[in-house]
C-alpha positions as CSV (number, residue, x, y, z in Angstrom):
1,M,3.6,-23.5,-11.8
2,R,0.4,-22.3,-10.1
3,H,-0.9,-18.7,-9.6
4,I,-3.6,-18.2,-7.1
5,F,-6.2,-15.4,-7.8
6,Y,-8.1,-13.8,-4.9
7,K,-11.7,-12.6,-5.1
8,L,-12.0,-8.8,-4.6
9,D,-15.7,-8.2,-4.9
10,N,-16.1,-7.5,-1.2
11,I,-13.5,-4.6,-1.4
12,E,-15.3,-1.4,-0.8
13,D,-12.7,1.1,-1.5
14,E,-10.5,0.1,-4.3
15,K,-8.2,3.3,-3.9
16,L,-7.6,2.4,-0.2
17,F,-6.9,-1.2,-1.1
18,I,-4.4,-0.4,-3.6
19,E,-2.7,2.2,-1.4
20,D,-2.5,-0.5,1.2
21,C,-0.9,-2.8,-1.1
22,I,1.6,-0.2,-2.3
23,S,2.5,0.5,1.4
24,K,3.5,-3.2,1.8
25,S,5.3,-3.3,-1.6
26,F,8.8,-3.7,-2.6
27,N,8.4,-2.5,-6.0
28,V,5.5,-0.5,-8.1
29,K,5.7,-0.3,-12.0
30,C,3.5,2.1,-13.9
31,D,2.7,1.7,-17.4
32,E,0.5,3.1,-20.1
33,L,-1.2,1.8,-23.3
34,D,-2.0,4.5,-25.9
35,C,-3.3,2.5,-28.9
36,N,-3.0,5.7,-31.0
37,K,0.7,5.3,-30.8
38,S,1.4,1.5,-30.1
39,W,-0.2,-1.8,-29.3
40,S,2.1,-2.4,-26.5
41,R,2.4,-1.0,-23.1
42,T,5.2,1.4,-22.4
43,N,6.8,2.8,-19.1
44,S,4.5,5.7,-18.2
45,K,5.8,9.1,-17.0
46,K,2.9,9.3,-14.8
47,T,3.7,8.3,-11.0
48,Y,1.5,5.8,-9.2
49,Q,0.3,8.6,-7.0
50,E,-1.1,10.4,-10.3
51,V,-2.8,7.1,-11.3
52,L,-4.3,6.5,-8.0
53,E,-5.8,10.1,-8.3
54,M,-7.5,9.1,-11.5
55,I,-9.6,6.2,-9.9
56,P,-12.6,8.4,-8.9
57,K,-12.6,9.6,-12.6
58,S,-12.2,6.2,-14.2
59,S,-14.7,4.8,-16.7
60,F,-13.2,1.5,-16.5
61,L,-11.3,-0.1,-13.3
62,H,-9.9,-3.6,-13.0
63,Y,-7.8,-4.7,-10.2
64,V,-6.2,-8.0,-9.1
65,F,-4.4,-9.7,-6.3
66,I,-2.4,-12.9,-7.1
67,L,0.0,-15.2,-5.5
68,R,2.5,-16.0,-8.0
69,D,5.1,-18.7,-8.6
70,S,8.4,-17.0,-9.6
71,I,9.8,-17.7,-13.0
72,I,13.1,-16.3,-12.2
73,S,13.5,-18.3,-8.9
74,P,11.9,-21.6,-9.0
75,G,10.2,-22.3,-5.6
76,E,9.9,-18.7,-4.6
77,K,6.6,-17.0,-4.6
78,Y,5.5,-13.3,-4.5
79,I,2.3,-11.3,-4.6
80,E,1.3,-9.3,-7.6
81,A,-1.6,-6.7,-6.9
82,G,-2.4,-4.9,-10.1
83,L,-4.5,-2.1,-11.5
84,R,-5.7,-1.1,-14.9
85,L,-7.9,2.1,-15.5
86,N,-9.1,4.3,-18.1
87,V,-10.7,7.6,-17.7
88,S,-12.0,8.1,-21.5
89,P,-11.7,6.2,-24.6
90,F,-9.6,9.0,-25.9
91,E,-6.8,8.7,-23.3
92,P,-4.4,6.1,-22.5
93,D,-5.1,3.2,-20.2
94,Y,-2.8,3.1,-17.2
95,F,-1.5,-0.1,-15.3
96,L,0.0,-0.5,-11.8
97,F,2.0,-3.6,-11.2
98,I,2.6,-3.7,-7.4
99,Y,5.0,-6.6,-6.2
100,I,4.6,-7.6,-2.5
101,D,6.5,-10.0,-0.5
102,T,4.5,-13.0,0.7
103,K,5.1,-12.3,4.4
104,H,2.3,-9.9,4.0
105,L,-0.4,-12.4,2.6
106,D,-2.0,-13.3,6.0
107,Y,-2.4,-9.6,6.6
108,F,-4.4,-9.0,3.4
109,I,-6.3,-12.3,3.8
110,K,-7.5,-11.3,7.2
111,K,-8.0,-7.6,6.6
112,Y,-9.9,-8.0,3.4
113,D,-11.5,-11.3,3.9
114,L,-9.9,-12.4,0.7
115,K,-10.9,-15.9,-0.7
116,E,-9.1,-17.8,-3.3
117,M,-11.0,-18.1,-6.7
């Protein structure tokens, strides 16, 4: 199993990049981590749109773009884009898991000049 991570340091607008990923996705999952309640992520009641609106206010932001081998269907691949953000130390962290078909890989590589890590 091999996962390919892509460098995202040339992305100028994280929110537009994530919105573009969502527009090409077949599934988006939103989780939250509130360590005052649990050490595990849970499904969030927030929508991905609400999480995206938090990006400008975030004190911590991390996002990824990964070509993954499927564990469920050996030999198949998919793209996972993701986002983790936090607005303040007293609020939960929010996570977006964005699943994209590999037919869009060339689009993202060309549009954002993505390079493998």
